[in-house]
C-alpha positions in Angstrom: -6.7 19.9 -25.7 -10.1 21.4 -26.1 -11.2 20.0 -22.8 -8.1 21.7 -21.2 -9.1 24.9 -22.9 -12.6 24.6 -21.6 -11.4 24.1 -18.1 -9.0 27.0 -18.4 -11.8 29.3 -19.7 -14.2 28.3 -17.0 -11.5 29.0 -14.4 -10.7 32.4 -15.9 -14.4 33.5 -16.0 -15.5 31.9 -12.7 -15.5 35.2 -10.9 -17.2 37.2 -13.6 -16.4 39.0 -16.8 -12.7 39.4 -17.8 -11.1 41.4 -20.6 -10.3 39.5 -23.7 -6.7 40.6 -23.7 -6.1 39.3 -20.1 -7.6 35.9 -21.1 -5.3 35.9 -24.2 -2.2 36.6 -22.0 -3.2 34.0 -19.5 -3.7 31.4 -22.3 -0.2 32.1 -23.7 1.3 31.7 -20.2 -0.6 28.4 -19.7 0.7 27.2 -23.1 -2.6 27.2 -24.9 -3.1 28.5 -28.4 -5.6 31.3 -28.3 -7.5 29.8 -31.3 -8.1 26.7 -29.1 -9.4 29.0 -26.3 -11.7 30.7 -28.8 -13.0 27.3 -30.0 -13.7 26.5 -26.3 -15.5 29.9 -26.0 -17.9 28.9 -28.7 -18.5 25.4 -27.2 -19.2 26.8 -23.8 -21.4 29.6 -25.2 -19.3 32.4 -23.6 -20.8 35.8 -24.1 -18.6 38.6 -25.4 -19.2 42.3 -25.1 -17.4 44.0 -28.0 -17.8 47.5 -26.6 -16.3 46.6 -23.2 -14.0 44.0 -24.7 -14.9 41.4 -22.0 -16.0 37.8 -22.0 -18.5 36.3 -19.5 -19.9 32.9 -18.9 -23.6 32.7 -19.8 -26.2 32.6 -17.0 -27.6 29.2 -17.6 -29.7 28.0 -14.6 -29.2 24.4 -13.4 -31.7 21.9 -14.7 -34.1 20.0 -12.5 -32.3 16.8 -13.5 -28.9 18.2 -12.3 -30.4 19.4 -9.0 -32.1 16.1 -8.4 -28.9 14.2 -9.3 -26.9 16.4 -6.9 -29.4 15.6 -4.1 -29.1 11.9 -4.9 -25.3 12.0 -4.8 -25.4 13.9 -1.5 -27.6 11.2 0.0 -25.5 8.3 -1.2 -22.2 9.9 -0.2 -23.4 10.9 3.2 -21.5 14.2 3.0 -23.2 17.5 3.6 -24.5 19.0 0.4 -22.7 21.8 -1.4 -24.4 25.2 -1.7 -27.2 25.2 -4.3 -25.6 25.9 -7.7 -26.6 29.1 -9.4 -25.6 28.0 -12.9 -25.5 24.9 -15.1 -21.7 24.9 -15.0 -21.6 25.1 -11.2 -24.0 22.1 -11.1 -21.8 20.2 -13.5 -18.8 20.9 -11.3 -20.6 19.8 -8.1 -21.8 16.6 -9.8 -18.2 15.8 -10.9 -16.9 16.3 -7.3 -19.7 14.4 -5.7 -19.3 11.4 -8.0 -15.7 11.0 -6.8 -16.6 11.1 -3.0 -16.8 7.7 -1.3 -20.2 6.5 -0.4 -21.4 6.0 3.2 -21.6 2.3 2.5 -17.9 2.2 1.4 -16.8 4.2 4.4 -18.8 2.0 6.8 -17.4 -1.1 5.3 -13.8 0.2 5.6 -14.6 1.2 9.2 -16.0 -2.3 9.9 -12.9 -4.0 8.4 -10.5 -1.8 10.2 -12.4 -2.0 13.5 -13.1 1.7 13.5 -9.6 2.9 12.7 -11.1 5.9 10.8 -8.8 5.8 7.8 -8.8 9.2 6.0 -10.3 8.1 2.7 -11.4 11.1 0.6 -12.2 9.7 -2.9 -14.0 6.6 -4.3 -10.8 5.6 -6.0 -9.0 5.6 -2.5 -12.0 3.8 -1.0 -11.9 1.1 -3.7 -8.1 0.7 -3.3 -8.4 0.4 0.5 -11.3 -2.1 0.2 -9.4 -4.2 -2.3 -6.3 -4.2 0.0 -8.4 -5.1 3.1 -10.2 -7.9 1.2 -6.9 -9.2 -0.1 -5.3 -9.2 3.4 -8.4 -10.9 4.9 -8.3 -13.6 2.2 -4.6 -14.2 2.8 -5.3 -14.5 6.6 -8.1 -17.0 5.9 -5.8 -19.0 3.6 -3.1 -19.1 6.2 -5.5 -20.2 8.9 -6.8 -23.0 6.6 -3.3 -24.1 5.7 -2.3 -24.2 9.4 -5.4 -26.1 10.3 -4.6 -28.7 7.6 -1.0 -29.0 8.7 -2.1 -29.5 12.3 -4.6 -32.1 11.2 -1.9 -33.9 9.2 0.4 -33.8 12.2 -2.3 -35.1 14.5 -3.0 -38.0 12.1 0.7 -39.0 11.9 1.0 -39.0 15.7 -2.3 -40.9 16.2 -1.1 -43.6 13.7 2.2 -43.8 15.6 0.6 -44.3 19.0 -2.0 -46.7 17.6 0.6 -49.0 16.1 2.0 -51.7 18.4 5.7 -51.3 19.3 8.1 -53.5 17.4 9.0 -56.8 19.1 11.6 -56.6 21.7 11.1 -52.8 22.1 9.6 -51.4 25.3 6.2 -49.8 25.0 5.7 -46.3 23.8 4.7 -43.3 25.9 1.6 -41.3 24.9 1.7 -37.5 24.8 1.1 -37.4 28.6 4.1 -39.5 29.3 2.2 -42.7 30.2 3.0 -46.0 28.7 0.7 -47.0 25.8 1.1 -50.7 26.3 2.1 -52.5 29.4 5.8 -53.1 29.7 6.9 -56.6 30.6 9.5 -56.7 33.4 
């Protein structure tokens, strides 16, 4: 519940300071207890101006680690990078979004398996599901080809044995698959 309250409070304060009473009303409408929102306020380090009666997210510049991680994620996903985050929280949100984007490697592999069909895959979860499905289909096709190959070989073996065996006594000679007699018929 606190995680929900933190997300709610971030969303409320994303565009700058807001009066405490507006936040309280919005929390009640969202079905959150205001005490939970106040606990989230303390966890997030939200600033409050008692004279103005407003709450504001603290300015907390993004760390070098966050900025470096965002650059790494942008390179691995192959997507254009988001705008440079101004705060630590913006950086955290960008990291969460980039982590869910499919990597270039996943998209290239899906493209190769579907012969460039360009399936609209937008998340890593979707990419994984599509890849799992494509691999399963490919394996089923491979098993079917192997099964048919074995069935054909067994059928060929049966016919080869039939044509190799001499005809029973008193029976005319057999015809091979081309319709020619396999043994000379006696007139």
